[in-house]
C-alpha positions in Angstrom: 27.6 -24.4 -55.3 28.4 -22.0 -58.2 28.9 -23.6 -61.7 32.5 -23.4 -62.9 32.1 -21.8 -66.3 35.5 -22.7 -67.6 35.1 -26.4 -66.4 31.7 -26.5 -68.2 33.4 -25.3 -71.4 36.0 -27.9 -71.1 33.4 -30.6 -70.5 31.5 -29.6 -73.6 34.6 -29.8 -75.5 35.6 -33.2 -74.0 32.1 -34.6 -74.8 32.3 -33.4 -78.4 35.9 -34.9 -78.9 34.9 -38.1 -77.1 31.9 -38.5 -79.4 34.0 -37.8 -82.4 36.7 -40.3 -81.2 34.2 -43.0 -80.5 32.9 -42.9 -84.0 36.3 -42.9 -85.6 38.2 -45.1 -83.1 40.8 -42.4 -82.4 43.0 -42.2 -79.4 43.0 -38.9 -77.4 45.7 -36.9 -75.8 46.1 -33.5 -74.1 48.4 -30.4 -74.5 49.7 -28.6 -71.4 49.8 -25.0 -72.7 51.9 -22.5 -70.9 51.6 -18.9 -72.2 54.7 -16.6 -71.7 56.0 -13.3 -73.1 59.3 -12.8 -74.8 61.1 -12.2 -71.5 59.9 -15.6 -70.3 57.4 -14.3 -67.8 54.2 -16.3 -67.4 51.1 -14.2 -68.3 48.0 -13.8 -66.0 45.5 -16.4 -66.9 42.4 -14.2 -66.7 43.8 -12.0 -69.6 44.2 -15.1 -72.0 41.6 -16.6 -74.3 42.2 -19.3 -76.9 40.9 -20.5 -80.2 41.9 -24.1 -81.1 41.7 -25.4 -84.7 42.2 -29.0 -85.8 44.2 -29.5 -89.0 43.0 -27.2 -91.7 39.5 -26.7 -90.4 38.3 -23.1 -90.3 35.8 -23.5 -87.5 37.4 -23.7 -84.0 37.3 -27.1 -82.3 37.4 -25.4 -79.0 37.1 -21.8 -77.7 38.2 -20.9 -74.1 37.1 -17.2 -73.2 39.3 -17.0 -70.1 42.0 -19.6 -69.0 41.2 -21.0 -65.5 45.0 -21.4 -65.0 48.3 -20.9 -66.7 49.6 -23.5 -67.5 46.4 -25.0 -68.7 45.7 -28.7 -69.8 43.7 -28.9 -73.0 42.3 -32.5 -72.8 40.7 -35.1 -75.0 42.2 -34.0 -78.4 42.5 -36.7 -81.0 46.1 -37.9 -81.4 47.8 -37.7 -84.8 46.5 -34.3 -85.8 48.0 -30.8 -85.9 46.4 -28.1 -83.9 46.5 -24.4 -84.6 46.4 -22.4 -81.4 45.5 -18.7 -81.5 46.2 -16.8 -78.2 44.4 -13.4 -77.4 45.3 -11.1 -74.7 42.2 -9.2 -73.5 40.6 -10.0 -76.9 43.6 -8.6 -78.7 45.3 -11.0 -81.0 48.6 -12.1 -79.4 50.0 -14.8 -81.8 49.6 -18.1 -83.5 51.5 -21.4 -83.3 51.1 -25.1 -84.1 51.3 -28.3 -82.2 51.6 -31.7 -83.7 50.0 -34.0 -81.1 51.6 -37.4 -81.3 51.7 -38.4 -77.6 49.1 -38.8 -74.9 50.3 -35.6 -73.3 52.6 -32.9 -74.6 53.9 -29.7 -72.9 54.0 -26.7 -75.2 55.4 -23.2 -74.4 53.6 -20.5 -76.3 55.3 -17.1 -76.5 53.7 -13.9 -77.4 55.5 -10.6 -77.9 56.2 -8.3 -75.0 53.9 -5.3 -74.3 54.5 -2.0 -75.9 54.4 1.4 -74.4 52.1 4.1 -75.6 51.8 7.8 -74.6 49.4 10.1 -76.2 49.7 13.9 -76.5 46.4 15.6 -77.3 46.1 19.0 -79.0 43.3 21.4 -80.1 42.7 21.7 -83.8 45.7 24.0 -84.3 48.0 21.1 -83.5 50.1 23.2 -81.2 47.9 24.1 -78.1 47.8 21.1 -75.6 44.4 19.9 -74.5 44.7 20.1 -70.6 42.7 18.0 -68.1 40.8 16.1 -70.8 39.6 12.5 -70.0 41.2 9.9 -72.3 39.9 6.4 -72.6 42.1 3.9 -74.6 40.0 1.2 -76.4 40.7 -1.6 -78.9 38.8 -2.2 -82.2 36.2 -4.3 -80.4 35.4 -1.3 -78.1 37.1 -2.9 -75.1 38.5 -0.6 -72.6 42.3 -0.8 -71.9 43.0 2.2 -69.7 42.1 5.7 -68.6 44.1 8.8 -68.1 43.8 12.6 -67.6 45.9 14.8 -69.7 48.5 17.0 -67.8 49.6 20.6 -68.6 51.4 19.4 -71.7 48.3 17.5 -73.0 50.0 14.2 -72.2 48.4 11.0 -70.9 50.1 8.4 -68.7 52.1 5.8 -70.5 50.1 2.6 -71.2 52.0 -0.7 -71.4 49.7 -3.0 -73.3 49.6 -5.8 -75.9 51.0 -4.8 -79.2 48.9 -5.1 -82.4 49.4 -8.4 -84.1 46.8 -8.4 -86.9 46.2 -6.0 -89.7 42.5 -5.8 -88.6 43.4 -5.0 -84.9 44.0 -1.5 -83.6 43.6 0.8 -80.7 42.0 4.2 -80.6 41.7 7.0 -78.0 38.3 8.5 -77.0 39.0 12.1 -75.8 36.4 13.7 -73.6 36.0 17.3 -72.3 32.7 16.2 -70.8 29.9 13.7 -71.6 28.7 16.0 -74.4 32.1 16.6 -76.0 33.9 13.5 -77.3 36.4 12.9 -80.1 37.6 9.5 -81.5 41.1 9.3 -82.8 42.3 7.5 -85.9 43.4 3.9 -85.5 46.6 3.5 -83.5 49.0 0.7 -84.2 51.3 -0.3 -81.3 54.6 -2.2 -81.8 56.0 -4.6 -79.2 58.7 -3.8 -76.7 59.4 -0.3 -77.8 57.9 2.9 -76.1 56.1 5.0 -78.6 54.7 8.5 -78.7 51.5 9.4 -80.6 50.2 12.9 -81.4 46.3 13.4 -81.6 44.8 16.6 -83.0 41.2 17.0 -82.1 38.6 19.0 -84.1 38.0 21.6 -81.4 39.3 25.1 -81.4 41.1 26.4 -78.4 38.8 29.5 -78.3 35.6 30.0 -80.2 36.3 33.0 -82.5 32.7 34.0 -83.1 30.0 35.7 -81.0 27.5 33.4 -79.2 23.9 34.6 -79.2 21.4 33.8 -76.5 17.8 34.3 -77.3 15.5 34.6 -74.2 11.9 33.7 -74.9 8.9 34.6 -72.8 6.8 32.0 -74.5 7.3 29.4 -77.3 7.2 32.3 -80.0 8.1 35.6 -78.6 11.3 36.9 -77.1 11.2 38.9 -73.8 10.9 42.6 -74.0 11.3 45.6 -71.5 7.9 45.0 -70.1 8.7 41.5 -69.0 11.4 42.7 -66.6 15.1 43.2 -66.3 17.2 40.0 -67.1 20.8 38.9 -67.3 22.4 35.9 -68.8 25.2 34.2 -66.8 27.4 31.2 -67.9 28.9 29.0 -65.2 30.9 25.8 -65.3 29.8 22.5 -63.6 31.3 23.7 -60.3 28.9 26.8 -60.5 31.9 29.1 -61.0 30.9 32.1 -63.1 32.6 32.2 -66.4 30.9 35.1 -68.1 27.9 37.3 -67.9 25.8 39.6 -70.3 22.7 41.7 -69.9 19.6 40.7 -71.8 18.5 43.5 -74.1 15.1 44.7 -74.6 14.9 42.5 -77.6 15.6 39.4 -75.5 19.1 38.9 -76.7 22.4 38.4 -74.9 26.0 37.9 -76.3 29.1 36.1 -75.3 32.5 35.9 -77.0 36.0 34.4 -76.5 34.8 31.3 -74.8 36.5 28.0 -74.7 35.0 24.8 -76.1 32.9 23.1 -73.3 29.5 22.6 -71.7 28.2 25.5 -69.8 25.3 26.1 -67.5 23.2 29.0 -68.8 21.3 30.9 -66.1 18.8 33.6 -66.8 18.5 35.9 -63.7 15.7 38.4 -63.1 16.1 41.4 -60.9 13.1 42.1 -58.7 12.7 45.7 -58.1 11.5 45.5 -54.5 14.4 44.7 -52.2 16.9 44.5 -55.1 16.6 40.7 -55.1 17.6 38.2 -57.8 16.0 35.0 -58.8 16.8 32.4 -61.4 14.0 32.1 -63.9 15.5 29.7 -66.4 18.4 27.3 -66.7 19.9 25.3 -69.6 23.0 23.4 -70.4 24.7 24.6 -73.7 27.5 22.9 -75.6 29.9 25.1 -77.3 32.1 23.3 -79.8 32.5 25.7 -82.7 29.6 25.2 -85.2 26.5 26.2 -83.2 26.3 29.8 -82.2 22.6 30.6 -81.4 20.9 29.1 -78.4 17.3 29.5 -77.2 16.1 29.5 -73.7 12.6 29.6 -72.4 11.5 31.3 -69.2 8.1 29.8 -68.8 8.7 26.5 -70.6 11.4 24.6 -68.7 10.6 21.4 -70.5 12.0 23.0 -73.7 15.4 23.8 -72.0 16.7 20.3 -71.6 16.9 17.1 -73.4 17.0 15.0 -70.2 15.3 15.0 -66.8 16.9 16.4 -63.7 16.1 15.0 -60.2 18.6 17.3 -58.5 19.3 14.3 -56.2 22.1 12.0 -55.0 22.0 8.3 -54.3 24.7 6.4 -52.3 25.5 2.8 -53.3 27.5 0.5 -50.9 28.7 -2.5 -52.9 30.1 -5.9 -51.8 27.7 -6.6 -48.9 28.4 -10.1 -47.7 28.8 -12.1 -44.5 31.6 -11.3 -42.0 33.7 -9.4 -44.6 34.6 -6.1 -43.0 31.2 -6.3 -41.4 31.9 -3.8 -38.8 32.4 -1.1 -41.4 29.3 -2.4 -43.3 27.2 -2.1 -40.1 28.5 1.4 -39.1 27.8 2.8 -42.5 24.2 1.5 -42.4 23.8 3.0 -39.0 25.3 6.4 -40.1 22.7 6.7 -42.9 19.9 5.8 -40.5 21.3 8.5 -38.1 21.5 11.0 -40.9 18.1 10.2 -42.2 19.7 9.6 -45.6 18.9 6.8 -48.1 21.3 4.0 -49.0 21.3 1.3 -51.6 23.1 -1.9 -50.6 24.6 -4.1 -53.3 24.4 -7.7 -51.9 26.7 -10.6 -53.1 24.1 -13.4 -52.7 26.2 -16.6 -52.3 28.2 -15.3 -49.3 25.3 -13.7 -47.6 22.8 -14.8 -45.1 24.6 -16.5 -42.2 26.1 -13.5 -40.4 23.7 -12.8 -37.6 25.0 -9.3 -36.7 24.8 -8.0 -40.3 21.8 -9.9 -41.5 19.8 -9.0 -38.3 20.7 -5.3 -38.6 19.5 -5.2 -42.2 16.3 -7.2 -41.5 15.4 -5.0 -38.5 15.9 -1.8 -40.6 13.9 -3.1 -43.4 11.1 -4.2 -41.0 10.9 -0.6 -39.6 9.5 0.4 -43.1 11.3 3.7 -43.0 12.3 3.3 -46.6 15.9 4.5 -46.2 17.3 1.1 -47.4 17.2 -0.5 -50.8 18.6 -3.9 -51.5 20.3 -4.3 -54.9 21.4 -7.6 -56.6 25.3 -7.5 -56.9 25.4 -11.0 -58.5 25.8 -14.5 -57.0 29.6 -14.7 -56.4 30.9 -11.5 -58.0 31.8 -13.1 -61.3 32.1 -10.6 -64.2 28.9 -10.8 -66.3 30.8 -10.3 -69.6 32.6 -13.6 -69.1 29.3 -15.5 -68.9 26.9 -16.7 -71.6 23.4 -15.2 -71.6 22.0 -18.4 -70.0 24.6 -18.3 -67.3 23.9 -14.6 -66.6 20.2 -15.4 -66.3 20.8 -18.2 -63.9 23.2 -16.1 -61.8 20.8 -13.2 -61.4 17.7 -15.3 -60.8 19.5 -17.4 -58.2 20.8 -14.3 -56.5 17.3 -12.7 -56.3 15.9 -15.9 -54.8 18.5 -16.1 -52.1 18.1 -12.4 -51.2 14.4 -12.8 -51.1 14.7 -16.0 -48.9 17.0 -14.1 -46.4 15.5 -10.6 -46.4 12.0 -11.0 -47.8 12.6 -8.4 -50.6 13.0 -8.8 -54.3 15.6 -6.5 -55.8 14.8 -4.5 -58.9 18.2 -2.8 -59.1 21.3 -4.6 -60.4 24.9 -3.6 -59.8 27.2 -5.6 -62.1 30.5 -6.9 -60.6 33.3 -4.7 -61.7 30.7 -2.5 -63.3 30.9 -4.6 -66.5 27.9 -5.8 -68.4 26.7 -6.3 -72.1 23.6 -6.5 -74.1 22.9 -10.1 -72.8 22.9 -8.6 -69.2 20.4 -6.0 -70.0 18.1 -8.5 -71.8 18.3 -10.9 -68.9 17.6 -8.2 -66.3 14.5 -7.1 -68.1 13.3 -10.7 -68.5 13.6 -11.0 -64.7 11.6 -7.9 -64.0 14.5 -5.6 -63.1 13.9 -1.9 -63.7 17.3 -0.3 -62.9 21.1 -1.0 -63.5 23.9 1.0 -61.9 27.4 0.6 -63.1 30.2 3.2 -63.4 30.3 5.9 -66.0 33.9 4.8 -66.9 32.7 1.4 -68.1 29.7 2.6 -70.3 27.9 5.7 -71.3 24.3 5.9 -70.1 21.4 6.7 -72.2 19.7 10.1 -71.6 17.7 10.4 -68.4 14.1 10.1 -69.6 10.9 8.4 -68.5 11.4 4.7 -69.2 10.6 1.1 -68.2 14.3 0.4 -67.5 16.7 3.0 -66.2 20.5 3.4 -66.3 21.8 5.2 -63.3 25.7 4.8 -63.2 28.0 6.2 -60.5 30.1 9.1 -61.7 31.6 9.7 -58.2 33.1 7.5 -55.5 34.6 7.7 -52.0 37.7 5.8 -53.2 39.5 4.4 -56.2 41.0 0.9 -56.5 44.8 0.9 -56.8 45.5 -2.4 -58.7 49.2 -2.4 -58.1 48.8 -2.2 -54.3 45.4 -4.0 -54.0 44.3 -1.1 -51.9 41.8 1.6 -52.2 42.9 5.3 -52.4 40.5 7.5 -50.5 38.9 10.5 -52.4 38.6 13.7 -50.4 35.0 14.8 -49.7 35.5 17.9 -51.7 36.6 15.8 -54.8 33.6 13.6 -54.3 31.3 16.6 -54.0 32.8 18.1 -57.1 32.1 14.8 -59.0 28.5 14.9 -57.6 28.1 18.4 -59.0 29.5 17.4 -62.4 27.1 14.4 -62.5 24.0 16.3 -61.7 25.2 18.9 -64.3 25.8 16.4 -67.1 23.3 13.7 -66.3 20.5 15.2 -64.1 21.5 12.9 -61.1 24.4 11.6 -59.1 25.3 8.1 -57.7 28.1 7.8 -55.3 29.9 4.4 -55.3 31.3 3.1 -51.9 32.9 -0.1 -50.6 33.5 -1.3 -47.0 37.3 -1.3 -47.7 37.8 2.5 -47.5 35.9 2.7 -44.2 38.1 0.0 -42.6 41.7 0.2 -41.2 44.5 -0.9 -43.5 47.6 -2.6 -42.0 50.2 -5.1 -42.9 49.1 -5.2 -46.5 45.4 -6.0 -45.9 42.2 -4.5 -44.5 41.3 -5.3 -40.9 37.8 -5.6 -39.6 38.1 -2.4 -37.7 36.2 0.7 -38.5 38.1 3.7 -39.8 36.3 6.3 -37.8 38.0 9.1 -39.6 36.4 8.2 -42.8 33.0 7.5 -41.2 33.2 11.1 -39.9 34.2 12.4 -43.4 31.3 10.6 -45.0 29.0 12.2 -42.4 30.3 15.6 -43.4 29.8 14.8 -47.0 26.2 14.0 -46.4 25.9 17.3 -44.3 27.3 19.2 -47.2 24.9 17.6 -49.7 21.9 18.5 -47.5 23.1 22.0 -47.1 23.0 22.3 -50.9 19.4 21.3 -50.8 20.2 18.1 -52.8 17.8 15.2 -52.1 19.4 11.9 -51.0 17.4 9.1 -52.4 17.6 5.3 -53.3 18.7 4.4 -56.8 15.2 3.2 -57.4 13.7 6.5 -56.5 15.8 8.8 -58.8 13.2 8.8 -61.5 10.3 9.6 -59.2 9.2 13.0 -60.4 6.9 14.0 -63.3 8.7 16.9 -65.1 12.0 18.6 -65.4 13.0 20.6 -62.3 15.2 23.7 -62.2 18.4 23.0 -60.3 18.3 24.9 -57.1 21.1 27.6 -57.1 21.2 29.2 -53.7 23.8 31.6 -54.9 21.6 33.3 -57.4 18.1 32.6 -56.1 16.3 34.3 -53.3 12.8 33.8 -52.2 11.1 37.2 -52.3 9.1 38.3 -49.1 5.7 39.1 -50.4 4.4 40.7 -47.3 6.5 43.1 -45.3 6.5 42.2 -41.6 6.9 44.7 -38.8 10.5 44.2 -37.6 12.4 46.7 -35.5 14.9 48.4 -37.8 18.3 48.5 -36.0 20.1 49.4 -39.1 22.9 47.0 -38.1 24.8 44.0 -39.1 25.9 40.9 -37.1 28.3 38.1 -38.1 27.8 34.4 -37.1 30.6 32.0 -37.6 29.2 28.3 -37.5 30.6 24.8 -36.8 33.5 25.7 -34.6 35.2 22.5 -33.6 38.6 20.9 -32.8 41.4 20.6 -35.3 39.3 21.1 -38.4 40.9 24.0 -40.3 41.9 25.4 -36.9 44.6 27.7 -38.3 42.0 29.3 -40.7 39.4 29.3 -37.9 41.7 31.2 -35.5 42.8 33.6 -38.2 39.2 34.6 -38.9 38.3 35.0 -35.2 41.4 37.1 -34.7 40.6 39.3 -37.7 37.3 40.2 -36.1 39.1 41.0 -32.9 41.7 43.2 -34.6 38.9 45.3 -36.1 36.9 45.2 -32.8 33.9 43.9 -34.7 31.4 41.7 -32.7 31.4 38.0 -33.7 29.2 35.1 -32.6 30.7 31.6 -32.9 28.5 28.5 -32.7 30.2 25.4 -31.3 29.5 21.7 -32.1 29.7 20.1 -28.5 30.9 16.6 -29.3 33.9 17.9 -31.4 35.0 20.6 -29.0 37.4 20.7 -26.0 40.6 18.9 -27.0 42.3 21.2 -29.4 44.5 23.6 -27.3 45.2 25.8 -30.4 41.4 26.5 -30.9 40.5 26.6 -27.3 43.3 28.8 -26.0 42.5 31.6 -28.6 38.8 31.5 -27.8 39.6 31.8 -24.1 42.0 34.6 -24.7 39.4 36.6 -26.7 36.7 36.0 -24.0 39.0 37.1 -21.1 40.2 40.2 -23.0 36.7 41.4 -23.4 36.8 41.1 -27.2 33.3 41.3 -28.5 33.0 37.5 -28.9 29.8 35.6 -28.1 29.4 31.9 -27.9 26.4 30.0 -29.4 25.2 26.4 -29.2 25.3 24.4 -32.4 24.0 21.1 -30.9 26.0 18.0 -29.8 26.5 16.6 -33.2 26.1 18.3 -36.6 23.0 16.4 -37.5 19.6 17.6 -38.6 17.9 17.8 -35.1 14.3 17.8 -36.8 14.8 14.0 -37.1 14.9 13.8 -33.2 12.0 13.9 -30.8 11.8 16.8 -28.3 13.6 14.9 -25.5 16.6 14.0 -27.7 16.8 17.6 -29.0 16.6 19.0 -25.5 19.4 16.5 -24.4 21.6 17.5 -27.3 21.3 21.3 -26.4 21.8 20.6 -22.7 24.9 18.4 -23.2 26.5 21.0 -25.5 25.8 23.9 -23.0 27.5 21.9 -20.2 30.5 21.1 -22.4 30.9 24.8 -23.4 30.6 25.9 -19.7 33.2 23.2 -18.7 35.6 24.3 -21.3 35.1 28.1 -21.6 33.1 29.0 -18.4 30.5 30.6 -20.6 26.7 29.9 -20.7 25.4 30.3 -24.3 22.1 32.2 -24.8 21.7 31.5 -28.5 21.0 28.2 -30.3 21.8 27.8 -33.9 20.3 24.6 -35.3 22.6 22.4 -37.5 21.8 22.8 -41.3 19.4 25.6 -40.1 16.8 22.9 -39.9 14.3 22.8 -37.0 10.7 22.0 -36.1 8.2 22.7 -33.3 10.0 20.3 -31.0 13.2 22.3 -31.5 11.7 25.5 -30.3 10.2 23.8 -27.1 13.7 22.1 -26.5 15.4 25.5 -26.6 12.8 27.0 -24.2 13.3 24.1 -22.0 17.0 24.9 -21.8 16.1 28.5 -20.9 17.9 30.0 -23.9 16.6 33.3 -25.3 17.9 33.6 -28.9 17.2 31.4 -32.0 19.3 31.8 -35.2 18.5 29.6 -38.2 18.2 31.2 -41.6 15.7 33.6 -43.0 14.7 31.1 -45.7 13.8 28.4 -43.2 12.7 30.8 -40.4 10.9 33.8 -41.9 8.7 36.2 -39.9 6.3 36.6 -38.2 7.3 35.0 -35.0 4.7 33.8 -32.4 6.7 32.2 -29.7 8.6 33.8 -26.8 12.1 33.2 -28.4 13.9 36.1 -30.0 14.4 35.0 -33.7 17.5 36.5 -35.4 18.0 34.3 -38.5 20.9 34.8 -40.9 19.9 36.8 -43.9 22.9 36.0 -46.2 25.8 33.5 -46.6 29.3 35.1 -46.7 30.2 33.1 -49.9 27.2 34.6 -51.6 28.2 38.1 -50.7 31.4 37.5 -52.7 29.5 36.2 -55.7 30.1 38.6 -58.7 26.5 39.5 -59.2 25.6 41.0 -62.6 22.9 43.3 -61.3 25.2 45.2 -59.0 28.0 47.5 -60.2 31.4 48.1 -58.7 34.1 45.9 -57.2 33.3 42.8 -55.3 33.4 44.5 -51.8 31.2 47.2 -53.2 28.7 44.7 -54.4 28.8 42.8 -51.1 28.0 46.0 -49.3 25.1 46.7 -51.6 23.7 43.3 -50.8 24.0 43.9 -47.1 22.2 47.2 -47.4 19.5 45.4 -49.3 19.1 42.9 -46.4 18.8 45.7 -43.9 16.3 47.5 -46.2 14.1 44.3 -46.3 14.5 42.9 -42.8 15.6 45.8 -40.6 19.0 44.0 -40.0 21.6 41.7 -41.6 23.1 38.6 -40.1 25.9 37.1 -42.2 26.6 33.4 -41.8 30.2 32.2 -42.5 32.4 29.1 -41.9 36.1 28.3 -41.7 36.1 26.8 -45.1 35.0 30.2 -46.5 38.6 31.3 -45.9 40.5 28.1 -46.6 42.6 27.7 -49.8 41.3 24.9 -51.9 43.6 22.8 -54.2 46.5 25.1 -53.7 44.6 28.2 -54.7 
């Protein structure tokens, strides 16, 4: 049974007072304290803390860090004394009052001022231009977080209704952040009760940096690049890899930028390779533009000098609140999904309510016994009590007891700790290291992590999530996979890694005001698509404890700007032609966009091959009818097999791969009366078994990507890999001149020159509007 911390505090106080009374022969009594606001509303007990002083003593007789209940009975107080009671709301001073205890029990209503309203408007240093889309964290003088908001188009935050300031030494302040490298702290803010107040905050940052930014490109630690080193360009992108500006690098190794906004940018140094007109990224570096600094150095052959933190180019998924019976169907389906996707998953186990659910426990034990190393067990406390409400000794007991229980049940000893509600303090960190933990994972909103460097103890907080808790409704608001993916990009950009926080709730059905133990299959499928997108970007999916497992800084892979040169020309018949391959055709997903793209090819009478995912095709009349119409009208539309599920087929054995291809062929024939002759492996990933499975199904063409399937080809299949992604053709490349379409055509001609043909891979989402754009 867990120790009741509040009962323990009361017991200590009782023993103290009983001992004092026994010596002096005093009678004792109690005060039933009820805390309300000016409106007469009883306040939530978890937010209330007390300090109780006897007579004129300056040292508190009793301190209660968080009330167990409201009203609350303060017992064993010597009768015949006056007691000063100080009430705090979330550590902010509320008010003071006095009780003259003359009876064995007295009731006392304690009233504190009503909350005040605060809205902030944030400006650049001119005091007139609003700071849009900045992250604002409201904190009190003791650094406690009271709320978060993102500024709107007017630079305004949401309105915070919080405890007014009651002491001269108390205050609030706002921490304004453009990104983790650019933060501004406001002057102290004093909030009055009841009224709604407006506060204007002027930051130190200019709206636009009014001086030229110089980039110095070095060939070694001393010398800048020259003409003999090659032809280079400098490109600035934002965290989403959107190009912001570009500049050629001069023969003296210099590039220049101007009229840039304050912010952190990714600086890419691109080299043009003369043969094949290819481009590769030779150096990358984050640069922070905030006004004062205007010269930045970047090193082509010394990547360790280009960053102050490591970069694993990886993502870890964290599933919190693992416990017996609670939404266990969602818990188990998520574990199975990660196994199916051959992706790693860290499970945060709440130890006390864990160990007796046979379905959940047996599944986890079986997967751990397979030694496939895709599951990590993390300690998520004994009973989900917030660490910051416990003493250091209590935290130590909680963590040690949890690890013992987990080890007894699963046979593993966790080295990663996930603090409940993502809250911790220095005592937590000390206790973890005393208990041989090496990792902690919280959320970026509750604390700023140290730089990612080699260490004996790592901080790897989540900066992205699949849902956000809505406190008012006690429900979880689901984040779109695009928003989660954007947050993953931001985290890797800013910290060198990404951790995605998940809970069983958002993967369970919600009805009648509560979550049911029924799996939300839509969200499971969305999670699977998110994993697919992460893999497609060549990001590694790892356990939290594996994030640091590399020896030196790594360049972030950027498939939009980096192409692997073909060192040896292979004899390929030159057809001087181009083909288009539209992948991942399926029911209902962006079907209007999908149909519009297929129709456009038909209007232009341009051949198009579409690859179909078997399991998700056949029930959408809008998609099916159009494809049937194009086939029957003899439009140059060809059908390819994309596999039964959009899963890396290389994780399957030959028999399962062959079955996937066969089942999809049968489904396509059933729906469209067409027998595909081409197989396009999901994620363009394959192995020797894939080739044998394709041959076994008597298919003739194989189309992955040129980067994964380069020539020469030794088997009987005809290999026609894609040579470019459609989205990359539209990239505004600094080494090509002309409009975007002219640059795209030049890239296609470069493909034909190098490979004898060009195959352009495109998808429905390439043509879909995003965020209203």
